[in-house]
N, CA, C and O atoms as CSV, one atom per row, in Angstrom:
chain,resi,resn,atom,element,x,y,z
A,1,MET,N,N,-29.576,22.263,70.771
A,1,MET,CA,C,-29.231,21.037,70.681
A,1,MET,C,C,-29.879,20.154,69.637
A,1,MET,O,O,-31.104,20.191,69.520
A,2,THR,N,N,-29.186,19.404,68.908
A,2,THR,CA,C,-29.735,18.769,67.789
A,2,THR,C,C,-30.346,17.356,68.200
A,2,THR,O,O,-30.154,16.826,69.294
A,3,ALA,N,N,-31.078,16.846,67.209
A,3,ALA,CA,C,-31.729,15.635,67.540
A,3,ALA,C,C,-30.856,14.434,67.671
A,3,ALA,O,O,-31.135,13.451,68.357
A,4,SER,N,N,-29.673,14.607,66.891
A,4,SER,CA,C,-28.654,13.420,67.039
A,4,SER,C,C,-27.922,13.589,68.442
A,4,SER,O,O,-27.473,12.560,68.947
A,5,ALA,N,N,-27.761,14.810,69.125
A,5,ALA,CA,C,-27.190,14.850,70.266
A,5,ALA,C,C,-28.122,14.353,71.405
A,5,ALA,O,O,-27.652,14.034,72.497
A,6,LEU,N,N,-29.349,14.297,71.154
A,6,LEU,CA,C,-30.272,13.908,72.098
A,6,LEU,C,C,-30.459,12.321,72.011
A,6,LEU,O,O,-31.019,11.746,72.945
A,7,LEU,N,N,-30.064,11.710,71.060
A,7,LEU,CA,C,-30.196,10.337,70.850
A,7,LEU,C,C,-29.585,9.430,71.796
A,7,LEU,O,O,-30.221,8.423,72.109
A,8,PRO,N,N,-28.474,9.634,72.282
A,8,PRO,CA,C,-27.719,8.980,73.370
A,8,PRO,C,C,-28.536,8.994,74.689
A,8,PRO,O,O,-28.722,8.053,75.461
A,9,VAL,N,N,-29.012,10.357,74.779
A,9,VAL,CA,C,-29.815,10.456,76.214
A,9,VAL,C,C,-31.103,9.797,76.239
A,9,VAL,O,O,-31.571,9.264,77.246
A,10,ARG,N,N,-31.686,9.848,75.063
A,10,ARG,CA,C,-33.091,9.189,74.902
A,10,ARG,C,C,-32.904,7.674,75.036
A,10,ARG,O,O,-33.727,7.025,75.681
A,11,SER,N,N,-31.794,7.053,74.419
A,11,SER,CA,C,-31.788,5.663,74.480
A,11,SER,C,C,-31.325,5.298,75.976
A,11,SER,O,O,-31.721,4.263,76.512
A,12,TRP,N,N,-30.565,6.097,76.548
A,12,TRP,CA,C,-30.248,5.822,78.100
A,12,TRP,C,C,-31.388,5.802,78.965
A,12,TRP,O,O,-31.558,4.894,79.778
A,13,VAL,N,N,-32.268,6.875,78.810
A,13,VAL,CA,C,-33.385,7.128,79.508
A,13,VAL,C,C,-34.339,5.964,79.284
A,13,VAL,O,O,-34.845,5.371,80.237
A,14,SER,N,N,-34.584,5.636,77.994
A,14,SER,CA,C,-35.551,4.482,77.698
A,14,SER,C,C,-34.926,3.160,78.185
A,14,SER,O,O,-35.701,2.356,78.704
A,15,SER,N,N,-33.687,2.848,78.089
A,15,SER,CA,C,-33.139,1.669,78.669
A,15,SER,C,C,-33.350,1.551,80.220
A,15,SER,O,O,-33.680,0.488,80.745
A,16,LYS,N,N,-33.137,2.726,80.927
A,16,LYS,CA,C,-33.272,2.904,82.413
A,16,LYS,C,C,-34.858,2.667,82.661
A,16,LYS,O,O,-35.194,1.920,83.580
A,17,LEU,N,N,-35.648,3.175,82.005
A,17,LEU,CA,C,-37.011,3.216,82.270
A,17,LEU,C,C,-37.727,1.833,81.949
A,17,LEU,O,O,-38.709,1.438,82.577
A,18,SER,N,N,-37.146,1.159,80.929
A,18,SER,CA,C,-37.789,-0.181,80.648
A,18,SER,C,C,-37.108,-1.270,81.284
A,18,SER,O,O,-37.518,-2.407,81.049
A,19,GLY,N,N,-36.074,-1.092,82.097
A,19,GLY,CA,C,-35.325,-2.126,82.866
A,19,GLY,C,C,-34.367,-2.985,81.999
A,19,GLY,O,O,-33.839,-3.972,82.510
A,20,THR,N,N,-34.102,-2.626,80.610
A,20,THR,CA,C,-33.079,-3.434,79.886
A,20,THR,C,C,-31.811,-3.330,80.338
A,20,THR,O,O,-31.021,-4.208,79.991
A,21,ALA,N,N,-31.400,-2.360,81.109
A,21,ALA,CA,C,-30.031,-2.141,81.426
A,21,ALA,C,C,-29.663,-3.052,82.612
A,21,ALA,O,O,-28.553,-2.920,83.129
A,22,GLY,N,N,-30.540,-3.978,83.076
A,22,GLY,CA,C,-30.262,-4.982,84.133
A,22,GLY,C,C,-30.383,-4.259,85.518
A,22,GLY,O,O,-30.009,-4.849,86.532
A,23,HIS,N,N,-30.853,-3.102,85.573
A,23,HIS,CA,C,-31.243,-2.632,86.755
A,23,HIS,C,C,-32.569,-2.228,86.857
A,23,HIS,O,O,-33.396,-2.226,85.946
A,24,ARG,N,N,-32.762,-1.819,88.237
A,24,ARG,CA,C,-34.236,-1.481,88.566
A,24,ARG,C,C,-34.633,-0.031,87.820
A,24,ARG,O,O,-33.815,0.888,87.786
A,25,ALA,N,N,-35.714,0.063,87.341
A,25,ALA,CA,C,-36.003,1.443,86.772
A,25,ALA,C,C,-36.030,2.478,87.888
A,25,ALA,O,O,-36.461,2.264,89.021
A,26,PRO,N,N,-35.450,3.782,87.380
A,26,PRO,CA,C,-35.332,4.713,88.423
A,26,PRO,C,C,-36.738,5.301,88.750
A,26,PRO,O,O,-37.688,5.147,87.982
A,27,THR,N,N,-36.827,5.977,89.920
A,27,THR,CA,C,-38.030,6.616,90.162
A,27,THR,C,C,-38.089,7.955,89.364
A,27,THR,O,O,-37.133,8.324,88.682
A,28,LEU,N,N,-39.145,8.607,89.463
A,28,LEU,CA,C,-39.355,9.778,88.751
A,28,LEU,C,C,-39.090,10.927,89.605
A,28,LEU,O,O,-39.284,12.049,89.139
A,29,TRP,N,N,-38.637,10.773,90.899
A,29,TRP,CA,C,-38.363,11.664,91.964
A,29,TRP,C,C,-37.554,12.832,91.318
A,29,TRP,O,O,-38.098,13.936,91.341
A,30,PRO,N,N,-36.372,12.729,90.769
A,30,PRO,CA,C,-35.609,13.644,90.317
A,30,PRO,C,C,-36.305,14.646,89.415
A,30,PRO,O,O,-36.167,15.862,89.548
A,31,ILE,N,N,-37.107,14.037,88.434
A,31,ILE,CA,C,-37.890,14.873,87.564
A,31,ILE,C,C,-38.974,15.646,88.279
A,31,ILE,O,O,-39.258,16.782,87.898
A,32,ARG,N,N,-39.618,15.052,89.346
A,32,ARG,CA,C,-40.556,15.787,89.959
A,32,ARG,C,C,-40.002,16.842,90.831
A,32,ARG,O,O,-40.636,17.882,91.013
A,33,ALA,N,N,-38.854,16.633,91.381
A,33,ALA,CA,C,-38.164,17.610,92.181
A,33,ALA,C,C,-37.852,18.929,91.342
A,33,ALA,O,O,-38.176,20.077,91.645
A,34,SER,N,N,-37.142,18.500,90.211
A,34,SER,CA,C,-36.823,19.682,89.444
A,34,SER,C,C,-38.010,20.407,88.831
A,34,SER,O,O,-37.932,21.626,88.675
A,35,LEU,N,N,-39.068,19.766,88.485
A,35,LEU,CA,C,-40.351,20.442,88.169
A,35,LEU,C,C,-40.876,21.347,89.269
A,35,LEU,O,O,-41.279,22.498,89.099
A,36,PHE,N,N,-40.820,20.643,90.489
A,36,PHE,CA,C,-41.300,21.509,91.626
A,36,PHE,C,C,-40.508,22.615,91.866
A,36,PHE,O,O,-41.043,23.688,92.142
A,37,ARG,N,N,-39.132,22.489,91.790
A,37,ARG,CA,C,-38.236,23.636,91.933
A,37,ARG,C,C,-38.395,24.606,90.884
A,37,ARG,O,O,-38.209,25.788,91.177
A,38,ARG,N,N,-38.719,24.285,89.671
A,38,ARG,CA,C,-38.863,25.264,88.466
A,38,ARG,C,C,-40.293,25.997,88.850
A,38,ARG,O,O,-40.330,27.210,88.643
A,39,ILE,N,N,-41.331,25.440,89.327
A,39,ILE,CA,C,-42.522,26.049,89.695
A,39,ILE,C,C,-42.299,26.931,90.814
A,39,ILE,O,O,-42.762,28.065,90.691
A,40,VAL,N,N,-41.689,26.650,91.879
A,40,VAL,CA,C,-41.406,27.550,92.954
A,40,VAL,C,C,-40.571,28.736,92.467
A,40,VAL,O,O,-40.902,29.882,92.771
A,41,GLU,N,N,-39.489,28.481,91.712
A,41,GLU,CA,C,-38.584,29.566,91.156
A,41,GLU,C,C,-39.478,30.594,90.491
A,41,GLU,O,O,-39.416,31.792,90.764
A,42,ALA,N,N,-40.410,30.009,89.501
A,42,ALA,CA,C,-41.334,30.785,88.644
A,42,ALA,C,C,-42.325,31.771,89.524
A,42,ALA,O,O,-42.495,32.960,89.257
A,43,VAL,N,N,-42.859,31.171,90.462
A,43,VAL,CA,C,-43.615,32.014,91.525
A,43,VAL,C,C,-42.840,32.934,92.149
A,43,VAL,O,O,-43.212,34.106,92.191
A,44,ALA,N,N,-41.708,32.546,92.694
A,44,ALA,CA,C,-40.761,33.590,93.312
A,44,ALA,C,C,-40.331,34.645,92.517
A,44,ALA,O,O,-40.224,35.776,92.991
A,45,ASP,N,N,-40.034,34.354,91.172
A,45,ASP,CA,C,-39.703,35.476,90.306
A,45,ASP,C,C,-40.896,36.204,89.977
A,45,ASP,O,O,-40.671,37.406,89.841
A,46,SER,N,N,-42.046,35.880,89.810
A,46,SER,CA,C,-43.187,36.465,89.481
A,46,SER,C,C,-43.519,37.470,90.632
A,46,SER,O,O,-43.834,38.628,90.356
A,47,ASN,N,N,-43.452,37.043,91.879
A,47,ASN,CA,C,-43.716,37.998,93.101
A,47,ASN,C,C,-42.613,38.955,93.135
A,47,ASN,O,O,-42.892,40.084,93.537
A,48,ARG,N,N,-41.357,38.698,92.770
A,48,ARG,CA,C,-40.264,39.778,92.762
A,48,ARG,C,C,-40.579,40.934,91.615
A,48,ARG,O,O,-40.460,42.147,91.785
A,49,ARG,N,N,-40.979,40.312,90.496
A,49,ARG,CA,C,-41.295,41.356,89.500
A,49,ARG,C,C,-42.340,42.247,89.857
A,49,ARG,O,O,-42.225,43.454,89.641
A,50,LYS,N,N,-43.423,41.722,90.425
A,50,LYS,CA,C,-44.591,42.305,90.991
A,50,LYS,C,C,-44.251,43.348,92.015
A,50,LYS,O,O,-44.764,44.467,91.983
A,51,ALA,N,N,-43.332,42.953,92.976
A,51,ALA,CA,C,-42.909,43.950,93.849
A,51,ALA,C,C,-42.161,45.065,93.415
A,51,ALA,O,O,-42.300,46.182,93.914
A,52,GLU,N,N,-41.257,44.765,92.371
A,52,GLU,CA,C,-40.490,45.915,91.768
A,52,GLU,C,C,-41.294,46.738,91.054
A,52,GLU,O,O,-41.053,47.945,91.013
A,53,ARG,N,N,-42.397,46.166,90.372
A,53,ARG,CA,C,-43.355,47.138,89.513
A,53,ARG,C,C,-43.964,48.144,90.593
A,53,ARG,O,O,-43.933,49.369,90.477
A,54,GLU,N,N,-44.492,47.477,91.606
A,54,GLU,CA,C,-45.214,48.245,92.738
A,54,GLU,C,C,-44.212,49.302,93.288
A,54,GLU,O,O,-44.574,50.471,93.421
A,55,ILE,N,N,-43.078,48.937,93.576
A,55,ILE,CA,C,-41.998,49.960,94.099
A,55,ILE,C,C,-41.878,51.055,93.067
A,55,ILE,O,O,-42.087,52.224,93.389
A,56,ALA,N,N,-41.561,50.727,91.887
A,56,ALA,CA,C,-41.365,51.689,90.756
A,56,ALA,C,C,-42.531,52.686,90.563
A,56,ALA,O,O,-42.314,53.884,90.381
A,57,ALA,N,N,-43.875,52.115,90.612
A,57,ALA,CA,C,-44.906,52.951,90.559
A,57,ALA,C,C,-45.044,54.018,91.786
A,57,ALA,O,O,-45.355,55.200,91.642
A,58,PHE,N,N,-44.742,53.343,93.065
A,58,PHE,CA,C,-44.713,54.180,94.105
A,58,PHE,C,C,-43.732,55.332,94.066
A,58,PHE,O,O,-44.058,56.462,94.430
A,59,VAL,N,N,-42.602,55.046,93.649
A,59,VAL,CA,C,-41.459,56.098,93.528
A,59,VAL,C,C,-41.804,57.068,92.507
A,59,VAL,O,O,-41.425,58.235,92.614
A,60,ALA,N,N,-42.601,56.607,91.374
A,60,ALA,CA,C,-42.974,57.547,90.280
A,60,ALA,C,C,-43.966,58.449,90.829
A,60,ALA,O,O,-43.902,59.638,90.518
A,61,ARG,N,N,-44.920,58.012,91.645
A,61,ARG,CA,C,-45.991,58.750,92.239
A,61,ARG,C,C,-45.494,59.821,93.314
A,61,ARG,O,O,-46.164,60.822,93.567
A,62,ASN,N,N,-44.402,59.572,93.863
A,62,ASN,CA,C,-43.813,60.423,94.870
A,62,ASN,C,C,-42.698,61.274,94.301
A,62,ASN,O,O,-41.803,61.656,95.055
A,63,GLY,N,N,-42.695,61.576,93.086
A,63,GLY,CA,C,-41.733,62.612,92.607
A,63,GLY,C,C,-40.655,61.925,91.800
A,63,GLY,O,O,-39.956,62.700,91.147
A,64,GLY,N,N,-40.377,60.678,91.707
A,64,GLY,CA,C,-39.508,60.013,90.892
A,64,GLY,C,C,-38.078,59.872,91.252
A,64,GLY,O,O,-37.263,59.247,90.575
A,65,LYS,N,N,-37.795,60.561,92.487
A,65,LYS,CA,C,-36.530,60.553,93.122
A,65,LYS,C,C,-36.461,59.688,94.208
A,65,LYS,O,O,-37.346,59.772,95.059
A,66,LEU,N,N,-35.481,58.790,94.347
A,66,LEU,CA,C,-35.400,57.976,95.553
A,66,LEU,C,C,-34.648,58.523,96.717
A,66,LEU,O,O,-33.429,58.372,96.791
A,67,SER,N,N,-35.319,59.140,97.609
A,67,SER,CA,C,-34.610,59.810,98.698
A,67,SER,C,C,-34.535,58.922,99.895
A,67,SER,O,O,-35.128,57.843,99.887
A,68,ASP,N,N,-33.793,59.344,100.989
A,68,ASP,CA,C,-33.639,58.570,102.111
A,68,ASP,C,C,-35.043,58.223,102.631
A,68,ASP,O,O,-35.352,57.049,102.837
A,69,SER,N,N,-35.875,59.218,102.839
A,69,SER,CA,C,-37.157,59.037,103.611
A,69,SER,C,C,-38.159,58.238,102.700
A,69,SER,O,O,-39.108,57.685,103.255
A,70,LEU,N,N,-38.015,58.145,101.385
A,70,LEU,CA,C,-38.699,57.414,100.493
A,70,LEU,C,C,-38.231,55.976,100.632
A,70,LEU,O,O,-39.059,55.068,100.700
A,71,GLU,N,N,-37.008,55.762,100.674
A,71,GLU,CA,C,-36.417,54.380,100.762
A,71,GLU,C,C,-36.817,53.791,102.064
A,71,GLU,O,O,-37.116,52.597,102.065
A,72,ARG,N,N,-36.860,54.425,103.111
A,72,ARG,CA,C,-37.435,54.100,104.439
A,72,ARG,C,C,-38.841,53.673,104.378
A,72,ARG,O,O,-39.274,52.660,104.925
A,73,HIS,N,N,-39.548,54.531,103.659
A,73,HIS,CA,C,-41.021,54.205,103.706
A,73,HIS,C,C,-41.227,52.869,102.776
A,73,HIS,O,O,-42.037,52.017,103.141
A,74,ILE,N,N,-40.540,52.719,101.669
A,74,ILE,CA,C,-40.586,51.494,100.944
A,74,ILE,C,C,-40.319,50.422,101.704
A,74,ILE,O,O,-41.068,49.445,101.680
A,75,GLU,N,N,-39.090,50.476,102.563
A,75,GLU,CA,C,-38.746,49.182,103.342
A,75,GLU,C,C,-39.920,48.877,104.406
A,75,GLU,O,O,-40.159,47.700,104.678
A,76,ARG,N,N,-40.605,49.843,104.970
A,76,ARG,CA,C,-41.587,49.657,105.931
A,76,ARG,C,C,-42.847,49.118,105.199
A,76,ARG,O,O,-43.519,48.268,105.784
A,77,SER,N,N,-43.201,49.522,104.031
A,77,SER,CA,C,-44.426,49.296,103.452
A,77,SER,C,C,-44.321,47.909,102.437
A,77,SER,O,O,-45.249,47.104,102.355
A,78,PHE,N,N,-43.271,47.796,101.819
A,78,PHE,CA,C,-43.147,46.632,100.797
A,78,PHE,C,C,-42.410,45.434,101.327
A,78,PHE,O,O,-42.774,44.295,101.036
A,79,LEU,N,N,-41.359,45.683,102.118
A,79,LEU,CA,C,-40.485,44.654,102.507
A,79,LEU,C,C,-40.753,44.093,103.924
A,79,LEU,O,O,-40.050,43.187,104.372
């Protein structure tokens, strides 16, 4: 996205935050909510990747083939 494409957005946001649009300035709740959501998603993604690495290492230690019994053991141990 180019700087010229951001110009209308910046002017709209600055007018809203400064109150020059004749309205009350919006709260920062949507910004905080999206930041919180991104943090939660990043933590969840990190946990998912960690679990995938542990399962891959476990499968590699146990012969490298995913058998029915190994899959049951993974479900009991990791999930």
